[in-house]
FIGUSE-535810 format. One record per residue (C-alpha): residue in one letter; x, y, z. Coordinates in steps of 0.1 Angstrom, whole numbers, plus 2048, in hexadecimal, padded with zeros to 3 digits. Example, Ala and Ser with C-alpha at 12.3 -4.5 7.8 and 13.67 -1.06 7.14 Angstrom:
! FIGUSE-535810
PT code   u   v   w
PT    a 87B 7D3 84E
PT    s 889 7F5 847
This chain:
! FIGUSE-535810
PT code   u   v   w
PT    m 704 4B1 6D9
PT    l 6F2 4CD 6ED
PT    a 711 4D0 704
PT    q 728 4D3 6E7
PT    s 712 4ED 6D6
PT    g 711 502 6F7
PT    l 737 502 6F9
PT    f 739 50C 6D4
PT    l 721 529 6DA
PT    s 734 535 6F8
PT    g 754 536 6E5
PT    v 744 549 6C9
PT    r 737 563 6E2
PT    a 759 567 6F2
PT    v 769 56D 6D1
PT    c 74F 587 6C7
PT    w 74F 59A 6E8
PT    w 775 59B 6EC
PT    p 77B 5B7 6D2
PT    l 760 5CC 6E3
PT    f 770 5C7 705
PT    e 792 5CF 6F7
PT    r 785 5EF 6E8
PT    f 774 5F8 709
PT    a 794 5F3 71C
PT    v 7A7 608 703
PT    s 78D 624 707
PT    i 790 622 72D
PT    e 7B6 624 72A
PT    s 7B4 641 712
PT    f 79B 653 729
PT    w 7B2 650 747
PT    g 7D0 65A 733
PT    a 7BF 679 726
PT    s 7B2 681 749
PT    l 7D5 67D 758
PT    h 7E3 693 73C
PT    f 7C9 6AD 743
PT    l 7D0 6AD 769
PT    v 7F5 6B1 763
PT    h 7F5 6C9 745
PT    g 7D2 6D8 742
PT    l 7C4 6E4 721
PT    t 7E2 6F9 719
PT    g 7FE 6E0 71F
PT    a 813 6FE 72A
PT    a 835 6FA 73B
PT    w 837 702 760
PT    w 849 722 759
PT    q 82E 72D 740
PT    a 813 726 75A
PT    l 826 738 775
PT    l 82B 756 75F
PT    l 806 759 758
PT    g 7FF 755 77D
PT    l 816 772 785
PT    v 806 787 76B
PT    c 7E4 77F 77A
PT    t 7EF 787 79E
PT    h 7FE 7A7 791
PT    l 7DD 7B1 781
PT    t 7CD 7AB 7A3
PT    i 7E6 7C2 7B3
PT    v 7DF 7DD 798
PT    s 7BA 7D9 79E
PT    v 7BE 7DE 7C4
PT    t 7D5 7FC 7C2
PT    l 7C3 80E 7A5
PT    y 79F 805 7A9
PT    l 79A 7FC 7CE
PT    h 7B3 813 7DE
PT    r 7B9 832 7C9
PT    h 797 833 7B7
PT    s 77E 825 7CF
PT    a 78C 82C 7F2
PT    h 79C 84E 7ED
PT    r 78C 85C 7CD
PT    a 7AE 867 7C2
PT    l 7A9 857 7A0
PT    d 78D 857 786
PT    l 78A 837 771
PT    h 776 831 752
PT    p 757 81E 75C
PT    a 760 800 745
PT    l 783 7FE 754
PT    a 775 802 778
PT    h 75D 7E5 772
PT    g 779 7D0 762
PT    f 78D 7D4 782
PT    r 76E 7CC 797
PT    f 768 7AC 783
PT    w 78C 7A1 786
PT    l 78D 7A6 7AC
PT    w 76D 791 7AF
PT    l 77D 776 79A
PT    s 79F 777 7AA
PT    t 798 780 7CE
PT    g 773 780 7D6
PT    m 778 7A2 7E6
PT    k 75A 7BB 7E7
PT    t 761 7DF 7DE
PT    k 74C 7ED 7FA
PT    d 75D 7D7 815
PT    w 780 7E0 80A
PT    t 778 805 806
PT    a 767 808 827
PT    i 783 7F5 83A
PT    h 79E 80A 82A
PT    r 78D 82B 831
PT    k 788 821 855
PT    h 7AD 818 857
PT    h 7B6 83C 84D
PT    a 79B 84B 865
PT    k 7A7 836 883
PT    c 7CB 831 879
PT    e 7E0 822 896
PT    q 7C3 827 8AE
PT    v 7A9 80F 8BD
PT    g 792 808 8A0
PT    d 7AC 806 886
PT    p 7A3 7E5 874
PT    h 7C7 7D9 86F
PT    s 7E2 7EE 880
PT    p 802 7DD 88D
PT    v 802 7F8 8A8
PT    v 7E1 7EB 8B5
PT    f 7E3 7C5 8AD
PT    g 808 7BF 8AA
PT    i 81D 7B9 88B
PT    k 81B 793 88D
PT    k 7F5 792 88D
PT    v 7F1 7AC 871
PT    f 80C 79B 85B
PT    w 7FF 778 85F
PT    q 7DA 77D 866
PT    g 7D3 79D 853
PT    a 7BA 78C 83D
PT    e 7A7 780 85B
PT    l 7A6 7A3 86A
PT    y 798 7B0 848
PT    r 77D 795 848
PT    a 773 79D 86C
PT    e 770 7C2 865
PT    a 75C 7BB 845
PT    q 741 7AC 85C
PT    n 73D 7CD 86F
PT    p 71E 7DE 860
PT    d 727 7FF 870
PT    t 748 800 85D
PT    l 737 7F9 83C
PT    a 71B 812 842
PT    r 732 82E 84D
PT    y 750 82A 836
PT    g 742 817 818
PT    h 72F 833 807
PT    g 734 83A 7E2
PT    t 73B 816 7D9
PT    p 72A 802 7BD
PT    d 706 7F7 7C4
PT    d 6FA 7ED 7A1
PT    w 6E8 7CE 797
PT    i 706 7B8 791
PT    e 716 7C3 7B2
PT    r 6F6 7B9 7C5
PT    r 6EE 79A 7B2
PT    l 711 78B 7AC
PT    y 730 79C 7B9
PT    s 724 7A3 7DD
PT    r 70B 787 7DF
PT    w 721 76B 7D1
PT    p 746 775 7D7
PT    q 750 750 7DA
PT    v 745 749 7B6
PT    g 760 75E 7A7
PT    i 77D 74C 7B8
PT    v 76E 72A 7B0
PT    l 76C 734 78B
PT    m 791 73F 78E
PT    l 799 71D 79C
PT    l 788 70B 780
PT    l 799 721 766
PT    y 7BB 71B 774
PT    v 7B7 6F5 777
PT    s 7A8 6F4 753
PT    l 7C5 706 745
PT    f 7E2 6F7 758
PT    g 7D5 6D8 76A
PT    a 7E3 6D1 78D
PT    l 7FB 6ED 789
PT    g 7DD 704 786
PT    l 7D3 6FC 7A9
PT    a 7F5 709 7B6
PT    l 7F1 729 7A1
PT    w 7CE 72E 7AF
PT    a 7DB 72A 7D2
PT    m 7F5 744 7CA
PT    q 7DA 75B 7BD
PT    m 7C6 757 7DD
PT    v 7E2 75F 7F5
PT    w 7F1 77B 7E0
PT    i 7DC 798 7ED
PT    p 7D9 78B 811
PT    f 7FF 789 813
PT    w 80A 7A9 800
PT    a 7ED 7C0 809
PT    a 7E1 7B4 82B
PT    g 804 7A8 837
PT    v 81E 7BE 827
PT    v 80C 7DF 822
PT    n 7F6 7DF 840
PT    g 810 7CE 856
PT    i 833 7D7 84C
PT    g 827 7F8 83D
PT    h 81F 803 861
PT    y 83D 7F3 872
PT    w 85D 7F5 85D
PT    g 86B 80B 842
PT    y 876 82E 83B
PT    r 861 84E 83F
PT    n 862 86C 829
PT    f 848 87E 83E
PT    e 83D 880 862
PT    s 819 876 85C
PT    p 805 871 87C
PT    d 808 84C 87C
PT    a 822 830 879
PT    s 820 82C 853
PT    a 841 825 841
PT    n 84D 820 81D
PT    v 856 7FB 81A
PT    s 86A 802 7FA
PT    p 871 820 7E4
PT    w 869 80C 7C6
PT    g 844 803 7C5
PT    i 844 7E7 7AC
PT    v 83A 7C6 7BD
PT    i 81A 7D5 7CD
PT    g 814 7EF 7B3
PT    g 820 80D 7C7
PT    e 810 803 7E8
PT    e 833 7FF 7F6
PT    l 834 826 7F9
PT    h 81D 824 817
PT    n 82A 842 82A
PT    n 826 858 80C
PT    h 802 84C 808
PT    h 7F9 853 82C
PT    t 808 876 829
PT    y 7F3 87D 80A
PT    p 7D7 864 80A
PT    t 7C2 875 7EF
PT    s 7DF 875 7D6
PT    a 7DE 85E 7B8
PT    k 804 85D 7B8
PT    f 817 84D 7D4
PT    s 83B 856 7CB
PT    v 848 878 7D6
PT    k 86E 876 7D4
PT    p 883 874 7B4
PT    y 890 852 7BD
PT    e 86E 843 7C4
PT    f 85A 830 7AB
PT    d 834 829 7AC
PT    l 82A 80F 792
PT    g 806 816 798
PT    w 80C 83A 78E
PT    a 81D 82E 76E
PT    y 7FD 81A 766
PT    i 7E8 839 76D
PT    r 7FC 84E 755
PT    a 7F8 833 73A
PT    l 7D3 830 740
PT    s 7CF 856 740
PT    a 7E0 858 71E
PT    l 7C5 83F 712
PT    g 7A9 854 721
PT    l 7A1 839 73B
PT    a 7AC 84A 75B
PT    r 7B2 86C 76A
PT    a 7C5 875 789
PT    r 7B1 88D 79F
PT    k 7CD 896 7B7
PT    t 7F3 892 7BA
PT    p 80C 89B 7D6
PT    p 813 8C0 7D9
PT    k 834 8CE 7CD
PT    p 842 8EB 7E1
PT    a 84B 90A 7CD
PT    f 864 924 7D7
PT    g 868 949 7CD
PT    a 87A 967 7DB
PT    v 881 967 800
PT    r 867 97D 812
PT    p 874 997 82A
PT    v 85E 989 845
PT    a 84A 969 849
PT    d 826 974 844
PT    a 804 965 83F
PT    d 80D 958 81D
PT    t 82B 947 82C
PT    l 814 937 846
PT    e 7FC 92B 82B
PT    a 818 91C 817
PT    l 826 90B 837
PT    i 804 8FB 83F
PT    a 7FF 8F0 81B
PT    h 821 8E0 819
PT    r 826 8D7 83D
PT    y 831 8B3 836
PT    e 84B 8BE 81D
PT    v 857 8DA 833
PT    m 85C 8C2 851
PT    a 86E 8AA 83A
PT    a 885 8C6 830
PT    y 88A 8CF 855
PT    a 893 8AA 85C
PT    q 8AE 8AD 842
PT    q 8BD 8CB 854
PT    m 8BB 8B8 875
PT    r 8CD 89A 866
PT    a 8E8 8B2 859
PT    a 8EB 8C1 87C
PT    v 8EF 89E 88B
PT    a 90A 896 872
PT    a 91C 8B6 87B
PT    e 91A 8AD 8A0
PT    l 927 88A 899
PT    a 945 898 885
PT    g 94D 8B0 8A2
PT    l 94D 894 8BC
PT    q 963 87F 8A6
PT    a 97B 89C 8A1
PT    r 97D 8A0 8C7
PT    r 980 87B 8CB
PT    s 961 87C 8E1
PT    d 949 85F 8E6
PT    a 92E 861 8CB
PT    s 91D 840 8D2
PT    a 8FE 84F 8E2
PT    l 8F8 868 8C5
PT    r 8FF 84D 8AB
PT    a 8E6 835 8BC
PT    v 8C9 84D 8BB
PT    r 8D1 862 89C
PT    r 8B4 853 888
PT    w 89A 860 8A2
PT    l 8A6 884 8A8
PT    h 893 892 88A
PT    r 873 87E 891
PT    d 853 888 8A4
PT    d 857 87F 8C9
PT    a 839 868 8C6
PT    q 84B 853 8AC
PT    v 86A 84D 8C2
PT    p 869 82A 8D1
PT    p 866 829 8F7
PT    q 888 818 8FA
PT    h 899 835 8E9
PT    q 887 852 8F9
PT    a 89F 856 916
PT    w 8BD 854 900
PT    v 8AF 86E 8E9
PT    q 8A9 886 906
PT    q 8CC 880 912
PT    v 8DB 888 8F0
PT    r 8C7 8A8 8ED
PT    a 8D4 8B3 90F
PT    q 8F8 8AC 904
PT    h 8F4 8BE 8E3
PT    p 8E3 8E1 8E6
PT    t 8E2 8E6 8C1
PT    l 8CD 8C7 8BC
PT    a 8B7 8CF 8DA
PT    q 8B0 8F2 8CC
PT    m 8A8 8E4 8A9
PT    h 891 8CB 8B8
PT    a 87F 8E5 8CD
PT    m 87A 8FC 8B0
PT    r 86E 8DF 89B
PT    e 852 8D9 8B4
PT    e 849 8FE 8B4
PT    l 847 8FE 88E
PT    r 831 8DF 88F
PT    l 819 8F0 8A7
PT    l 812 90B 88E
PT    w 7F9 8F6 87A
PT    n 7EC 8E3 899
PT    n 7E4 902 8AE
PT    t 7BF 909 8A9
PT    a 7BC 921 8C6
PT    r 7CE 93E 8B3
PT    s 7C3 952 895
PT    r 7D5 952 873
PT    e 7E3 974 87B
PT    q 7F1 968 89C
PT    l 800 949 88C
PT    a 810 95E 871
PT    q 820 973 88D
PT    d 82C 953 89E
PT    l 83B 947 87E
PT    h 84D 968 879
PT    a 85B 967 89C
PT    w 866 943 896
PT    c 87A 94D 877
PT    q 88A 969 88A
PT    r 896 952 8A6
PT    a 8A1 938 88D
PT    e 8B7 951 879
PT    a 8C5 960 899
PT    s 8CD 93E 8A9
PT    g 8F0 93B 89B
PT    i 8E7 919 88D
PT    a 8EE 918 867
PT    a 8D4 8FD 861
PT    l 8B9 911 871
PT    r 8C2 931 85F
PT    e 8C2 920 83D
PT    f 8A1 90F 844
PT    s 890 92F 84F
PT    e 89B 942 830
PT    r 88F 925 81A
PT    l 86E 926 82D
PT    r 869 94B 826
PT    a 86C 943 801
PT    l 851 928 801
PT    q 833 930 7EA
PT    s 80F 929 7F2
PT    a 7FF 90C 7E0
PT    p 7E1 8F4 7E4
PT    a 7E7 8D8 7FC
PT    l 7E3 8BF 7DF
PT    a 7E7 8C7 7BB
PT    a 7CC 8BB 7A3
């Protein structure tokens, strides 16, 4: 009887516990299903293209923060930003990159001070294009550990309570929060978006701008470095593509100078200015012309110095026209034009910018074409006018007058036209406010 009673009680317990076990199993299954759904879709359940679109918007906001806040506002003081907007950019950079304002500002200022020389933190001329393109972020981090760089070039950057206690002290916290935010919103796809966010600035800023921007592209101006405009349309990197323009006028808030160039960062500045949130302090100078002076005087000299980059760009156009005329003459005479055609892109450039493998060819072409040789020689004489510190202003004005006389008596139409245009140039500040 006792055995039978035990079996009966066991059966009763099994029947009673089974529904509880079944409900527990269902709960576990629901939990794992919800967890799997969260990992795949996140809280939003957004489609992949919606998540990618938001990721691109966020990376673009990071680009805007770098070019407007770090570059034009902090490093060069070319742009004033409303304090609330400036702090908004600072917070976003902490969240999306972990970069410190003082580090970035100091390193960039040192880049301009030591450009293409030993001490430049990330020059392809010094380190090679491969290292700067692929390891530009590592070069940045190494220079950020240099206390001398931060002390000498990092002045005027934020040093308030939140900078000391959070942004500079815990830069990793921001990017961890960004990771959690992306994963919460989009699940596993958020991890990929976060990775894209993390490599966006190292690739575009450290690799493309600092690397390719000093290695390949076109140059509007013969700035004393190897900077080049990567593209005339500064959209992807917010205008940073116009790198030669920026190195020519580093304290300008606007990077575009030609009618066909577009600086997206400048478009944002105009929009923010209309809202009272920004003010450009300086923009590139615009040469003005009046009546042709009888002689090149001290005012002409001042105008030449103020607009020297634009003047030399105009001279380069005249040299290219002279090269085209020489090529046409060779073709008309059925002469060999291969040498001239091979080096035509270097004839209007500074000698220091001509690659070593082309220098002998350039010298040979100049020897074969007296017009080009004379235009090159007079170009170098003109360039010395603002580099010659041993002569007074009055002496330099006399040198300029003599230069114009020789140019107009040379019998070279391009030189005569340029000289007359130069005598009509009006004085103006080096940078317009």
